[in-house]
Biotite code that builds the C-alpha atoms (Angstrom):
import biotite.structure as struc

atoms = struc.array([
    struc.Atom([-7.813, -111.692, -5.096], chain_id="A", res_id=1, res_name="MET", atom_name="CA", element="C"),
    struc.Atom([-8.462, -108.728, -7.716], chain_id="A", res_id=2, res_name="LEU", atom_name="CA", element="C"),
    struc.Atom([-9.330, -105.303, -6.288], chain_id="A", res_id=3, res_name="GLU", atom_name="CA", element="C"),
    struc.Atom([-9.352, -102.721, -9.024], chain_id="A", res_id=4, res_name="ILE", atom_name="CA", element="C"),
    struc.Atom([-9.728, -99.310, -7.732], chain_id="A", res_id=5, res_name="ILE", atom_name="CA", element="C"),
    struc.Atom([-10.395, -97.066, -10.941], chain_id="A", res_id=6, res_name="PHE", atom_name="CA", element="C"),
    struc.Atom([-10.065, -98.470, -14.936], chain_id="A", res_id=7, res_name="GLU", atom_name="CA", element="C"),
    struc.Atom([-10.170, -96.612, -18.613], chain_id="A", res_id=8, res_name="ASP", atom_name="CA", element="C"),
    struc.Atom([-9.633, -97.716, -21.407], chain_id="A", res_id=9, res_name="GLU", atom_name="CA", element="C"),
    struc.Atom([-6.226, -96.158, -21.003], chain_id="A", res_id=10, res_name="PHE", atom_name="CA", element="C"),
    struc.Atom([-4.977, -97.644, -17.226], chain_id="A", res_id=11, res_name="ILE", atom_name="CA", element="C"),
    struc.Atom([-6.252, -99.839, -13.980], chain_id="A", res_id=12, res_name="ILE", atom_name="CA", element="C"),
    struc.Atom([-5.160, -98.678, -10.692], chain_id="A", res_id=13, res_name="VAL", atom_name="CA", element="C"),
    struc.Atom([-5.790, -101.707, -8.135], chain_id="A", res_id=14, res_name="CYS", atom_name="CA", element="C"),
    struc.Atom([-4.286, -102.619, -4.845], chain_id="A", res_id=15, res_name="LYS", atom_name="CA", element="C"),
    struc.Atom([-1.622, -104.923, -3.903], chain_id="A", res_id=16, res_name="LYS", atom_name="CA", element="C"),
    struc.Atom([-2.290, -107.318, -1.422], chain_id="A", res_id=17, res_name="PRO", atom_name="CA", element="C"),
    struc.Atom([1.226, -108.152, 0.324], chain_id="A", res_id=18, res_name="PRO", atom_name="CA", element="C"),
    struc.Atom([2.308, -111.197, -0.147], chain_id="A", res_id=19, res_name="GLY", atom_name="CA", element="C"),
    struc.Atom([2.055, -111.449, -3.767], chain_id="A", res_id=20, res_name="ILE", atom_name="CA", element="C"),
    struc.Atom([5.391, -110.549, -6.501], chain_id="A", res_id=21, res_name="PRO", atom_name="CA", element="C"),
    struc.Atom([4.641, -107.413, -8.625], chain_id="A", res_id=22, res_name="THR", atom_name="CA", element="C"),
    struc.Atom([6.163, -109.690, -11.713], chain_id="A", res_id=23, res_name="GLN", atom_name="CA", element="C"),
    struc.Atom([8.370, -112.362, -11.967], chain_id="A", res_id=24, res_name="THR", atom_name="CA", element="C"),
    struc.Atom([9.681, -115.025, -13.935], chain_id="A", res_id=25, res_name="PRO", atom_name="CA", element="C"),
    struc.Atom([9.069, -117.724, -12.502], chain_id="A", res_id=26, res_name="LYS", atom_name="CA", element="C"),
    struc.Atom([6.284, -120.147, -13.700], chain_id="A", res_id=27, res_name="SER", atom_name="CA", element="C"),
    struc.Atom([3.786, -121.049, -11.760], chain_id="A", res_id=28, res_name="GLY", atom_name="CA", element="C"),
    struc.Atom([3.848, -118.340, -9.428], chain_id="A", res_id=29, res_name="VAL", atom_name="CA", element="C"),
    struc.Atom([1.125, -115.630, -9.222], chain_id="A", res_id=30, res_name="THR", atom_name="CA", element="C"),
    struc.Atom([2.505, -112.056, -9.420], chain_id="A", res_id=31, res_name="ASP", atom_name="CA", element="C"),
    struc.Atom([0.313, -109.055, -10.164], chain_id="A", res_id=32, res_name="MET", atom_name="CA", element="C"),
    struc.Atom([1.065, -108.273, -14.333], chain_id="A", res_id=33, res_name="VAL", atom_name="CA", element="C"),
    struc.Atom([-0.295, -111.683, -14.504], chain_id="A", res_id=34, res_name="SER", atom_name="CA", element="C"),
    struc.Atom([-3.316, -111.379, -12.838], chain_id="A", res_id=35, res_name="LEU", atom_name="CA", element="C"),
    struc.Atom([-4.119, -108.375, -14.798], chain_id="A", res_id=36, res_name="LEU", atom_name="CA", element="C"),
    struc.Atom([-3.721, -109.562, -17.992], chain_id="A", res_id=37, res_name="LYS", atom_name="CA", element="C"),
    struc.Atom([-5.825, -112.443, -17.424], chain_id="A", res_id=38, res_name="ASN", atom_name="CA", element="C"),
    struc.Atom([-8.480, -110.312, -15.880], chain_id="A", res_id=39, res_name="TYR", atom_name="CA", element="C"),
    struc.Atom([-8.238, -108.242, -19.556], chain_id="A", res_id=40, res_name="ARG", atom_name="CA", element="C"),
    struc.Atom([-8.289, -111.121, -21.205], chain_id="A", res_id=41, res_name="VAL", atom_name="CA", element="C"),
    struc.Atom([-11.672, -112.224, -19.398], chain_id="A", res_id=42, res_name="SER", atom_name="CA", element="C"),
    struc.Atom([-12.743, -109.109, -20.876], chain_id="A", res_id=43, res_name="LYS", atom_name="CA", element="C"),
    struc.Atom([-12.072, -109.728, -23.995], chain_id="A", res_id=44, res_name="GLY", atom_name="CA", element="C"),
    struc.Atom([-9.708, -107.157, -24.668], chain_id="A", res_id=45, res_name="GLU", atom_name="CA", element="C"),
    struc.Atom([-5.342, -107.207, -25.199], chain_id="A", res_id=46, res_name="PRO", atom_name="CA", element="C"),
    struc.Atom([-3.220, -108.688, -22.930], chain_id="A", res_id=47, res_name="HIS", atom_name="CA", element="C"),
    struc.Atom([-0.586, -106.194, -22.430], chain_id="A", res_id=48, res_name="TYR", atom_name="CA", element="C"),
    struc.Atom([-0.110, -104.510, -19.800], chain_id="A", res_id=49, res_name="VAL", atom_name="CA", element="C"),
    struc.Atom([2.510, -101.570, -19.648], chain_id="A", res_id=50, res_name="GLY", atom_name="CA", element="C"),
    struc.Atom([4.458, -101.718, -15.532], chain_id="A", res_id=51, res_name="LEU", atom_name="CA", element="C"),
    struc.Atom([5.030, -98.283, -14.468], chain_id="A", res_id=52, res_name="VAL", atom_name="CA", element="C"),
    struc.Atom([6.249, -99.136, -10.801], chain_id="A", res_id=53, res_name="HIS", atom_name="CA", element="C"),
    struc.Atom([6.928, -102.125, -8.707], chain_id="A", res_id=54, res_name="ARG", atom_name="CA", element="C"),
    struc.Atom([6.586, -102.741, -5.422], chain_id="A", res_id=55, res_name="LEU", atom_name="CA", element="C"),
    struc.Atom([8.724, -105.078, -2.599], chain_id="A", res_id=56, res_name="ASP", atom_name="CA", element="C"),
    struc.Atom([6.553, -107.938, -2.526], chain_id="A", res_id=57, res_name="GLN", atom_name="CA", element="C"),
    struc.Atom([5.853, -108.433, 0.992], chain_id="A", res_id=58, res_name="PRO", atom_name="CA", element="C"),
    struc.Atom([4.465, -104.987, 0.292], chain_id="A", res_id=59, res_name="VAL", atom_name="CA", element="C"),
    struc.Atom([0.202, -104.009, -0.390], chain_id="A", res_id=60, res_name="GLU", atom_name="CA", element="C"),
    struc.Atom([-0.567, -100.717, -1.590], chain_id="A", res_id=61, res_name="GLY", atom_name="CA", element="C"),
    struc.Atom([-2.016, -98.934, -5.166], chain_id="A", res_id=62, res_name="VAL", atom_name="CA", element="C"),
    struc.Atom([-0.237, -99.077, -8.108], chain_id="A", res_id=63, res_name="MET", atom_name="CA", element="C"),
    struc.Atom([-1.396, -98.268, -11.623], chain_id="A", res_id=64, res_name="VAL", atom_name="CA", element="C"),
    struc.Atom([-0.825, -100.286, -14.599], chain_id="A", res_id=65, res_name="PHE", atom_name="CA", element="C"),
    struc.Atom([-1.019, -98.564, -18.496], chain_id="A", res_id=66, res_name="ALA", atom_name="CA", element="C"),
    struc.Atom([-3.134, -100.731, -21.203], chain_id="A", res_id=67, res_name="LYS", atom_name="CA", element="C"),
    struc.Atom([-0.666, -99.669, -23.503], chain_id="A", res_id=68, res_name="ASP", atom_name="CA", element="C"),
    struc.Atom([2.356, -98.227, -24.620], chain_id="A", res_id=69, res_name="LYS", atom_name="CA", element="C"),
    struc.Atom([2.066, -94.741, -25.332], chain_id="A", res_id=70, res_name="LYS", atom_name="CA", element="C"),
    struc.Atom([-0.153, -94.490, -21.875], chain_id="A", res_id=71, res_name="SER", atom_name="CA", element="C"),
    struc.Atom([3.301, -96.699, -19.960], chain_id="A", res_id=72, res_name="ALA", atom_name="CA", element="C"),
    struc.Atom([5.747, -94.069, -21.883], chain_id="A", res_id=73, res_name="ALA", atom_name="CA", element="C"),
    struc.Atom([3.396, -91.032, -20.965], chain_id="A", res_id=74, res_name="ALA", atom_name="CA", element="C"),
    struc.Atom([3.273, -92.442, -17.123], chain_id="A", res_id=75, res_name="LEU", atom_name="CA", element="C"),
    struc.Atom([7.605, -93.566, -17.492], chain_id="A", res_id=76, res_name="SER", atom_name="CA", element="C"),
    struc.Atom([7.942, -90.190, -18.318], chain_id="A", res_id=77, res_name="ALA", atom_name="CA", element="C"),
    struc.Atom([6.435, -88.523, -15.457], chain_id="A", res_id=78, res_name="GLN", atom_name="CA", element="C"),
    struc.Atom([8.252, -91.252, -13.114], chain_id="A", res_id=79, res_name="MET", atom_name="CA", element="C"),
    struc.Atom([11.753, -89.528, -14.991], chain_id="A", res_id=80, res_name="GLN", atom_name="CA", element="C"),
    struc.Atom([10.521, -86.509, -14.445], chain_id="A", res_id=81, res_name="ALA", atom_name="CA", element="C"),
    struc.Atom([9.368, -86.644, -10.853], chain_id="A", res_id=82, res_name="HIS", atom_name="CA", element="C"),
    struc.Atom([6.053, -85.674, -10.959], chain_id="A", res_id=83, res_name="THR", atom_name="CA", element="C"),
    struc.Atom([4.859, -89.191, -10.394], chain_id="A", res_id=84, res_name="PHE", atom_name="CA", element="C"),
    struc.Atom([4.056, -88.902, -6.473], chain_id="A", res_id=85, res_name="GLU", atom_name="CA", element="C"),
    struc.Atom([4.006, -92.248, -3.977], chain_id="A", res_id=86, res_name="LYS", atom_name="CA", element="C"),
    struc.Atom([3.272, -91.107, -0.765], chain_id="A", res_id=87, res_name="TYR", atom_name="CA", element="C"),
    struc.Atom([3.883, -94.534, 1.570], chain_id="A", res_id=88, res_name="TYR", atom_name="CA", element="C"),
    struc.Atom([2.929, -95.807, 5.947], chain_id="A", res_id=89, res_name="TYR", atom_name="CA", element="C"),
    struc.Atom([5.396, -97.331, 8.347], chain_id="A", res_id=90, res_name="ALA", atom_name="CA", element="C"),
    struc.Atom([5.442, -98.962, 10.843], chain_id="A", res_id=91, res_name="MET", atom_name="CA", element="C"),
    struc.Atom([9.375, -98.016, 12.812], chain_id="A", res_id=92, res_name="VAL", atom_name="CA", element="C"),
    struc.Atom([10.877, -98.815, 15.814], chain_id="A", res_id=93, res_name="GLU", atom_name="CA", element="C"),
    struc.Atom([11.203, -96.467, 18.106], chain_id="A", res_id=94, res_name="GLY", atom_name="CA", element="C"),
    struc.Atom([11.171, -92.792, 17.953], chain_id="A", res_id=95, res_name="THR", atom_name="CA", element="C"),
    struc.Atom([12.196, -90.092, 15.753], chain_id="A", res_id=96, res_name="PHE", atom_name="CA", element="C"),
    struc.Atom([13.223, -86.841, 16.316], chain_id="A", res_id=97, res_name="SER", atom_name="CA", element="C"),
    struc.Atom([13.424, -84.270, 14.341], chain_id="A", res_id=98, res_name="PRO", atom_name="CA", element="C"),
    struc.Atom([9.882, -85.784, 14.092], chain_id="A", res_id=99, res_name="ALA", atom_name="CA", element="C"),
    struc.Atom([10.170, -84.785, 10.624], chain_id="A", res_id=100, res_name="CYS", atom_name="CA", element="C"),
    struc.Atom([12.216, -84.454, 7.635], chain_id="A", res_id=101, res_name="GLY", atom_name="CA", element="C"),
    struc.Atom([14.403, -85.991, 4.829], chain_id="A", res_id=102, res_name="THR", atom_name="CA", element="C"),
    struc.Atom([16.671, -88.793, 4.691], chain_id="A", res_id=103, res_name="LEU", atom_name="CA", element="C"),
    struc.Atom([19.030, -88.570, 1.723], chain_id="A", res_id=104, res_name="GLU", atom_name="CA", element="C"),
    struc.Atom([21.468, -91.598, 1.168], chain_id="A", res_id=105, res_name="ASN", atom_name="CA", element="C"),
    struc.Atom([23.362, -93.266, -1.830], chain_id="A", res_id=106, res_name="TYR", atom_name="CA", element="C"),
    struc.Atom([22.585, -97.215, -2.040], chain_id="A", res_id=107, res_name="LEU", atom_name="CA", element="C"),
    struc.Atom([24.100, -99.924, -4.132], chain_id="A", res_id=108, res_name="LEU", atom_name="CA", element="C"),
    struc.Atom([22.379, -102.754, -4.955], chain_id="A", res_id=109, res_name="ARG", atom_name="CA", element="C"),
    struc.Atom([23.906, -105.789, -4.703], chain_id="A", res_id=110, res_name="ASP", atom_name="CA", element="C"),
    struc.Atom([21.753, -108.476, -6.770], chain_id="A", res_id=111, res_name="GLY", atom_name="CA", element="C"),
    struc.Atom([23.469, -111.623, -5.797], chain_id="A", res_id=112, res_name="LYS", atom_name="CA", element="C"),
    struc.Atom([21.832, -111.727, -2.474], chain_id="A", res_id=113, res_name="SER", atom_name="CA", element="C"),
    struc.Atom([18.615, -109.229, -4.011], chain_id="A", res_id=114, res_name="ASN", atom_name="CA", element="C"),
    struc.Atom([19.566, -106.343, -0.647], chain_id="A", res_id=115, res_name="VAL", atom_name="CA", element="C"),
    struc.Atom([20.520, -103.132, -1.165], chain_id="A", res_id=116, res_name="SER", atom_name="CA", element="C"),
    struc.Atom([22.665, -100.838, 1.500], chain_id="A", res_id=117, res_name="SER", atom_name="CA", element="C"),
    struc.Atom([23.736, -97.665, 2.210], chain_id="A", res_id=118, res_name="VAL", atom_name="CA", element="C"),
    struc.Atom([27.415, -96.541, 0.776], chain_id="A", res_id=119, res_name="VAL", atom_name="CA", element="C"),
    struc.Atom([29.501, -94.056, 0.024], chain_id="A", res_id=120, res_name="PRO", atom_name="CA", element="C"),
    struc.Atom([28.634, -91.495, -2.557], chain_id="A", res_id=121, res_name="LYS", atom_name="CA", element="C"),
    struc.Atom([31.281, -91.669, -4.876], chain_id="A", res_id=122, res_name="ASP", atom_name="CA", element="C"),
    struc.Atom([31.407, -95.678, -4.383], chain_id="A", res_id=123, res_name="THR", atom_name="CA", element="C"),
    struc.Atom([30.733, -97.056, -7.885], chain_id="A", res_id=124, res_name="THR", atom_name="CA", element="C"),
    struc.Atom([27.566, -98.277, -9.771], chain_id="A", res_id=125, res_name="GLY", atom_name="CA", element="C"),
    struc.Atom([25.893, -96.136, -6.048], chain_id="A", res_id=126, res_name="ALA", atom_name="CA", element="C"),
    struc.Atom([22.354, -93.847, -6.611], chain_id="A", res_id=127, res_name="LYS", atom_name="CA", element="C"),
    struc.Atom([21.193, -91.370, -4.589], chain_id="A", res_id=128, res_name="ARG", atom_name="CA", element="C"),
    struc.Atom([17.801, -92.004, -2.519], chain_id="A", res_id=129, res_name="ALA", atom_name="CA", element="C"),
    struc.Atom([15.624, -89.354, -0.822], chain_id="A", res_id=130, res_name="GLU", atom_name="CA", element="C"),
    struc.Atom([12.843, -89.561, 0.794], chain_id="A", res_id=131, res_name="LEU", atom_name="CA", element="C"),
    struc.Atom([11.140, -86.683, 3.366], chain_id="A", res_id=132, res_name="SER", atom_name="CA", element="C"),
    struc.Atom([9.296, -88.327, 6.348], chain_id="A", res_id=133, res_name="TYR", atom_name="CA", element="C"),
    struc.Atom([6.943, -86.875, 9.105], chain_id="A", res_id=134, res_name="GLU", atom_name="CA", element="C"),
    struc.Atom([5.471, -88.408, 12.171], chain_id="A", res_id=135, res_name="THR", atom_name="CA", element="C"),
    struc.Atom([1.625, -89.557, 12.526], chain_id="A", res_id=136, res_name="VAL", atom_name="CA", element="C"),
    struc.Atom([2.126, -91.331, 16.062], chain_id="A", res_id=137, res_name="LYS", atom_name="CA", element="C"),
    struc.Atom([4.445, -92.402, 18.414], chain_id="A", res_id=138, res_name="THR", atom_name="CA", element="C"),
    struc.Atom([3.204, -95.530, 20.339], chain_id="A", res_id=139, res_name="MET", atom_name="CA", element="C"),
    struc.Atom([5.627, -97.056, 23.013], chain_id="A", res_id=140, res_name="GLU", atom_name="CA", element="C"),
    struc.Atom([8.965, -98.032, 21.243], chain_id="A", res_id=141, res_name="ASP", atom_name="CA", element="C"),
    struc.Atom([7.580, -97.299, 17.634], chain_id="A", res_id=142, res_name="ARG", atom_name="CA", element="C"),
    struc.Atom([6.377, -94.661, 15.582], chain_id="A", res_id=143, res_name="SER", atom_name="CA", element="C"),
    struc.Atom([3.584, -94.357, 12.966], chain_id="A", res_id=144, res_name="LEU", atom_name="CA", element="C"),
    struc.Atom([5.344, -92.330, 10.104], chain_id="A", res_id=145, res_name="VAL", atom_name="CA", element="C"),
    struc.Atom([4.057, -91.398, 6.174], chain_id="A", res_id=146, res_name="ARG", atom_name="CA", element="C"),
    struc.Atom([6.822, -91.043, 3.333], chain_id="A", res_id=147, res_name="ILE", atom_name="CA", element="C"),
    struc.Atom([7.058, -89.481, 0.268], chain_id="A", res_id=148, res_name="GLN", atom_name="CA", element="C"),
    struc.Atom([9.304, -91.224, -1.918], chain_id="A", res_id=149, res_name="LEU", atom_name="CA", element="C"),
    struc.Atom([11.489, -88.504, -4.229], chain_id="A", res_id=150, res_name="LYS", atom_name="CA", element="C"),
    struc.Atom([13.019, -91.674, -5.920], chain_id="A", res_id=151, res_name="THR", atom_name="CA", element="C"),
    struc.Atom([12.767, -94.918, -6.381], chain_id="A", res_id=152, res_name="GLY", atom_name="CA", element="C"),
    struc.Atom([15.655, -97.188, -5.236], chain_id="A", res_id=153, res_name="ARG", atom_name="CA", element="C"),
    struc.Atom([15.524, -100.849, -4.979], chain_id="A", res_id=154, res_name="HIS", atom_name="CA", element="C"),
    struc.Atom([14.159, -101.825, -1.140], chain_id="A", res_id=155, res_name="HIS", atom_name="CA", element="C"),
    struc.Atom([14.348, -97.857, -0.348], chain_id="A", res_id=156, res_name="GLN", atom_name="CA", element="C"),
    struc.Atom([12.439, -96.886, 2.684], chain_id="A", res_id=157, res_name="ILE", atom_name="CA", element="C"),
    struc.Atom([13.607, -100.461, 4.482], chain_id="A", res_id=158, res_name="ARG", atom_name="CA", element="C"),
    struc.Atom([17.144, -99.900, 3.733], chain_id="A", res_id=159, res_name="VAL", atom_name="CA", element="C"),
    struc.Atom([17.768, -95.956, 4.590], chain_id="A", res_id=160, res_name="GLN", atom_name="CA", element="C"),
    struc.Atom([14.736, -96.840, 7.739], chain_id="A", res_id=161, res_name="PHE", atom_name="CA", element="C"),
    struc.Atom([17.192, -98.728, 8.797], chain_id="A", res_id=162, res_name="ALA", atom_name="CA", element="C"),
    struc.Atom([20.229, -97.178, 8.220], chain_id="A", res_id=163, res_name="HIS", atom_name="CA", element="C"),
    struc.Atom([18.377, -94.310, 10.163], chain_id="A", res_id=164, res_name="ALA", atom_name="CA", element="C"),
    struc.Atom([18.197, -96.670, 12.605], chain_id="A", res_id=165, res_name="GLY", atom_name="CA", element="C"),
    struc.Atom([14.804, -97.266, 12.475], chain_id="A", res_id=166, res_name="HIS", atom_name="CA", element="C"),
    struc.Atom([13.542, -100.667, 11.144], chain_id="A", res_id=167, res_name="PRO", atom_name="CA", element="C"),
    struc.Atom([10.124, -101.066, 9.950], chain_id="A", res_id=168, res_name="LEU", atom_name="CA", element="C"),
    struc.Atom([8.435, -103.494, 11.734], chain_id="A", res_id=169, res_name="ILE", atom_name="CA", element="C"),
    struc.Atom([8.758, -106.902, 9.988], chain_id="A", res_id=170, res_name="GLY", atom_name="CA", element="C"),
    struc.Atom([11.753, -106.950, 7.836], chain_id="A", res_id=171, res_name="ASP", atom_name="CA", element="C"),
    struc.Atom([13.205, -109.778, 8.969], chain_id="A", res_id=172, res_name="ARG", atom_name="CA", element="C"),
    struc.Atom([15.637, -108.171, 6.232], chain_id="A", res_id=173, res_name="LYS", atom_name="CA", element="C"),
    struc.Atom([16.713, -105.649, 7.153], chain_id="A", res_id=174, res_name="TYR", atom_name="CA", element="C"),
    struc.Atom([15.384, -105.685, 10.294], chain_id="A", res_id=175, res_name="GLY", atom_name="CA", element="C"),
    struc.Atom([17.112, -106.174, 14.244], chain_id="A", res_id=176, res_name="THR", atom_name="CA", element="C"),
    struc.Atom([16.814, -109.484, 15.283], chain_id="A", res_id=177, res_name="ALA", atom_name="CA", element="C"),
    struc.Atom([14.368, -109.041, 17.787], chain_id="A", res_id=178, res_name="ALA", atom_name="CA", element="C"),
    struc.Atom([11.629, -108.612, 15.251], chain_id="A", res_id=179, res_name="CYS", atom_name="CA", element="C"),
    struc.Atom([9.055, -110.862, 15.401], chain_id="A", res_id=180, res_name="THR", atom_name="CA", element="C"),
    struc.Atom([6.600, -109.450, 13.101], chain_id="A", res_id=181, res_name="SER", atom_name="CA", element="C"),
    struc.Atom([5.150, -111.955, 10.215], chain_id="A", res_id=182, res_name="ARG", atom_name="CA", element="C"),
    struc.Atom([4.360, -109.112, 7.834], chain_id="A", res_id=183, res_name="GLN", atom_name="CA", element="C"),
    struc.Atom([6.005, -105.962, 6.465], chain_id="A", res_id=184, res_name="LEU", atom_name="CA", element="C"),
    struc.Atom([4.333, -102.622, 8.064], chain_id="A", res_id=185, res_name="MET", atom_name="CA", element="C"),
    struc.Atom([4.736, -100.635, 4.960], chain_id="A", res_id=186, res_name="LEU", atom_name="CA", element="C"),
    struc.Atom([2.015, -99.730, 2.556], chain_id="A", res_id=187, res_name="CYS", atom_name="CA", element="C"),
    struc.Atom([1.748, -97.390, -0.689], chain_id="A", res_id=188, res_name="ALA", atom_name="CA", element="C"),
    struc.Atom([-1.366, -95.270, 0.543], chain_id="A", res_id=189, res_name="CYS", atom_name="CA", element="C"),
    struc.Atom([-1.787, -92.783, -1.542], chain_id="A", res_id=190, res_name="ARG", atom_name="CA", element="C"),
    struc.Atom([-0.265, -92.612, -6.012], chain_id="A", res_id=191, res_name="LEU", atom_name="CA", element="C"),
    struc.Atom([-0.806, -88.326, -7.403], chain_id="A", res_id=192, res_name="GLU", atom_name="CA", element="C"),
    struc.Atom([0.145, -88.450, -10.843], chain_id="A", res_id=193, res_name="PHE", atom_name="CA", element="C"),
    struc.Atom([-1.071, -86.565, -14.372], chain_id="A", res_id=194, res_name="THR", atom_name="CA", element="C"),
    struc.Atom([-3.774, -89.069, -17.637], chain_id="A", res_id=195, res_name="HIS", atom_name="CA", element="C"),
    struc.Atom([-1.306, -89.599, -19.886], chain_id="A", res_id=196, res_name="PRO", atom_name="CA", element="C"),
    struc.Atom([-4.338, -89.222, -22.430], chain_id="A", res_id=197, res_name="THR", atom_name="CA", element="C"),
    struc.Atom([-6.665, -86.726, -20.718], chain_id="A", res_id=198, res_name="THR", atom_name="CA", element="C"),
    struc.Atom([-4.102, -84.347, -18.324], chain_id="A", res_id=199, res_name="GLY", atom_name="CA", element="C"),
    struc.Atom([-7.040, -85.160, -15.862], chain_id="A", res_id=200, res_name="GLU", atom_name="CA", element="C"),
    struc.Atom([-5.074, -84.909, -12.157], chain_id="A", res_id=201, res_name="LYS", atom_name="CA", element="C"),
    struc.Atom([-5.462, -88.119, -10.624], chain_id="A", res_id=202, res_name="MET", atom_name="CA", element="C"),
    struc.Atom([-4.914, -88.424, -7.108], chain_id="A", res_id=203, res_name="VAL", atom_name="CA", element="C"),
    struc.Atom([-6.048, -92.800, -5.971], chain_id="A", res_id=204, res_name="PHE", atom_name="CA", element="C"),
    struc.Atom([-5.439, -93.421, -2.390], chain_id="A", res_id=205, res_name="HIS", atom_name="CA", element="C"),
    struc.Atom([-6.595, -96.320, 0.470], chain_id="A", res_id=206, res_name="LEU", atom_name="CA", element="C"),
])
């Protein structure tokens, strides 16, 4: 279940399968943080795993975790400075016009329902969400798009594309009633960041 792409003494880069949560407080539920902690312990290493970013449970893709607090802080600082770059592929309903562009909205999360929605800018608690997209391929009733995430909001890609009239294929939470696909067509395909210790530019993709 655990697919390691890269590892050194400071970070672990791995592929998260669809259906596995990044982290969950529920007992008895397997998540990525627990898997990595067990993996480290099995090698005789400290069980610490620093969570730097998240992927929604239905989403698959590449993730990086820190192996010590200093590395976690350095990677988190890159996230805050928007120098930690994340790219996704998504299959969405319809055809985009224009074929590439930027989506910018303000999102509000409802913690009780675990749903985010697009709201006016001046709404209390609203957070700015931005992404850019380009159409890679167009089919009869759907498009494959490549996305660069500029901000990291709750369910951001799913909410923004649904609001734009192009919900993700397989999205039963934000998609249309006609959605029958069992898997959410969203993959975190590429990460770019600076190594927290060496300063080397790191690029990982699926």
